[in-house]
Structures are given as C-alpha cells and as structure tokens.
C-alpha positions in Angstrom: 0.0 0.0 0.0 1.0 3.6 -0.6 0.6 4.6 3.0 2.7 1.7 4.3 5.5 2.5 1.9 5.3 6.2 2.8 5.4 5.3 6.5 8.4 3.1 6.1 10.3 5.6 4.0 9.6 8.4 6.4 10.6 6.4 9.5 13.9 5.6 7.8 14.4 9.2 6.9 13.6 10.5 10.4 16.0 8.0 12.0 18.8 8.6 9.5 18.4 12.4 9.8 19.0 12.3 13.5 21.9 9.8 13.3 23.6 12.1 10.8 23.2 15.2 13.0 26.3 17.1 14.1 25.2 16.9 17.8 26.6 13.3 18.0 30.2 14.3 16.9 31.5 15.0 20.4 30.8 12.4 23.2 29.4 14.0 26.3 26.6 13.4 28.8 24.1 15.2 26.6 24.8 13.0 23.5 24.9 9.8 25.7 21.4 10.7 27.1 20.1 11.6 23.7 21.4 8.5 22.1 19.9 6.3 24.8 16.5 8.1 24.3 16.6 7.8 20.5 17.4 4.1 20.7 14.0 3.6 22.4 12.0 5.6 19.7 9.5 3.7 17.6 10.2 5.5 14.3 7.4 3.6 12.6 4.9 4.9 15.1 6.1 8.5 14.6 6.0 8.2 10.9 2.5 6.7 11.1 1.3 9.7 13.0 2.5 12.0 10.2 1.2 9.8 7.4 -2.2 9.3 9.0 -2.8 13.1 9.0 -2.4 13.3 5.2 -5.1 12.4 2.7 -3.5 10.7 -0.3 -5.3 11.8 -3.5 -7.3 9.0 -5.3 -7.0 10.6 -8.7 -4.8 13.1 -10.6 -1.1 13.4 -11.2 0.0 12.3 -7.7 -2.4 9.4 -7.3 -1.4 5.8 -7.4 -1.3 4.6 -11.0 -3.6 1.8 -12.1 -0.6 -0.4 -12.9 0.7 -0.5 -9.3 2.1 1.4 -6.4 4.3 4.5 -6.8 8.0 4.6 -6.1 8.6 5.6 -2.5 10.3 8.9 -3.6 7.1 10.0 -5.3 5.0 9.1 -2.2 7.0 11.5 0.0 6.2 14.4 -2.4 2.5 13.6 -2.0 2.7 13.5 1.8 5.2 16.3 2.3 3.8 19.6 3.3 6.4 22.2 2.6 8.1 23.8 5.6 8.0 27.6 5.7 11.6 28.0 6.9 14.7 25.8 7.7 15.2 24.6 11.2 18.9 24.5 11.0 20.7 22.5 13.7 18.2 21.1 16.2 19.1 21.0 19.8 17.1 20.3 23.0 17.9 21.3 26.6 18.3 18.6 29.3 15.1 20.0 31.0 12.9 19.3 28.0 14.5 15.9 27.4 13.4 14.9 30.9 9.8 15.8 30.3 9.0 15.4 26.6 9.2 12.2 24.5 11.0 12.1 21.2 7.7 11.8 19.5 6.4 14.9 21.2 9.5 16.9 20.2 9.4 15.6 16.6 5.8 16.5 16.2 6.4 20.0 17.7 9.4 20.5 15.3 7.3 19.5 12.3 4.4 21.8 13.3 6.8 24.7 14.1 8.6 24.5 10.7 5.2 24.6 8.9 4.0 27.7 10.8 1.7 26.0 13.3 2.8 28.1 16.3 0.9 26.0 18.8 -0.3 27.8 22.0 1.3 31.2 21.4 -0.8 34.3 22.1 -2.1 36.3 19.2 0.6 39.0 19.4 3.4 36.3 19.3 1.6 34.7 16.4 1.6 38.0 14.5 5.2 38.6 15.5 6.2 35.2 14.1 4.5 36.0 10.8 6.5 39.3 10.6 9.7 37.5 11.6 9.2 35.1 8.7 9.4 38.0 6.3 12.0 40.2 8.2 14.2 37.4 9.6 13.4 37.6 13.4 13.3 34.8 16.0 10.4 32.3 15.7 8.7 31.0 18.8 6.2 28.2 19.2 4.6 26.8 22.4 3.4 23.2 22.8 2.4 20.9 25.6 3.4 17.4 26.4 0.7 14.7 27.0 1.1 15.5 30.7 0.3 19.2 30.0 3.8 20.6 30.6 4.5 23.5 28.2 7.7 23.7 26.2 9.0 26.1 23.6 10.5 25.7 20.2 12.7 28.7 19.2 14.4 29.2 15.8 17.2 31.8 15.6 16.8 34.8 13.3 19.4 33.5 10.9 17.7 30.0 10.9 20.9 28.2 11.8 19.6 26.6 15.0 16.3 25.6 16.5 16.1 24.9 20.2 13.5 22.9 22.1 13.4 24.0 25.7 11.4 24.6 28.8 10.4 28.2 29.5 12.5 27.9 32.7 15.6 27.0 30.5 15.5 30.3 28.7 
C-alpha cells in the first residue's frame, strides 16, 4: 500500500536524519542521554502519525497509478507539506529531554517549521508572521501529553532551533 511504503520511508528518513546530525560528533553526557533516548524511539509509530494526518489523493497526477504502487520517492512528495523555513541544527535542553518524549518533540518541530505556532498568544503569532518576512526569531509553544509546556525557538538566521522549557530560557 502507498501509506505503508510512505510510513516506512519516512521512518527511515527520520531515524537517519538524527543519526547524521552534528550533535553526535563529540561524546558527552548530553549525547549519551540523547542516544539512549533515541534508541527507544519507535520511528514507525512517529511516521504513522504523520502519514495518517495526510489524505493521499485518489486521482490526478499524484495518485497511485492503475498499474501498481508509486515509487517511495514519489510518495514522499504527496505526503510532504512544505516547511515555511529551515530549522537549522536542532538541539534540546536537558530539561525538555526529561519531560518530553522524542515523538512529542518531533511533532512539535514538524508543526513549528510549517508555521503552526501552537499555543502562542495572538501577538506572538503576529510577531512570528512578521519574523518570517523580516528574519526575526520564531517562537512556538506546545504541551506534552502530561500538560507541561515547552518552547521551540528558531534563531533569526535560521541556523539553529532549540527545544526548551520556559525555565531553561
């Protein structure tokens, strides 16, 4: 099925993207904790959450052809909603790593880069929209399943995005 192939491809891409991240170059306590946490992540489940939110068209240029399923690279184009800005290097503070699951952080990052600012107030939402044009800092606010708020901040130059607790700032 198209959805299964898309889920499998996305799960592989998510896992590989994090394994190739620069944050693992220098061994330290943070990288050891992050590596241990990432080893417990169910990448299929995370990918399924993304894939299940997208309706794959039944007809038209991006639909599955009558002759058989599409190649996985074409499936990603169907399922991929374009990010509004680059996240740059992604980092998380120890505080947020202690309270948020990898899935919660991945979902928040995906929402953030697509301009879903989460629980920010209307004035911060407007400021984010201005910052997209003028190059300012971007702030999103999300909650864990246990209702603990955390922030996602992208630097004005878009080189780094930090996931943190408000008390970490």
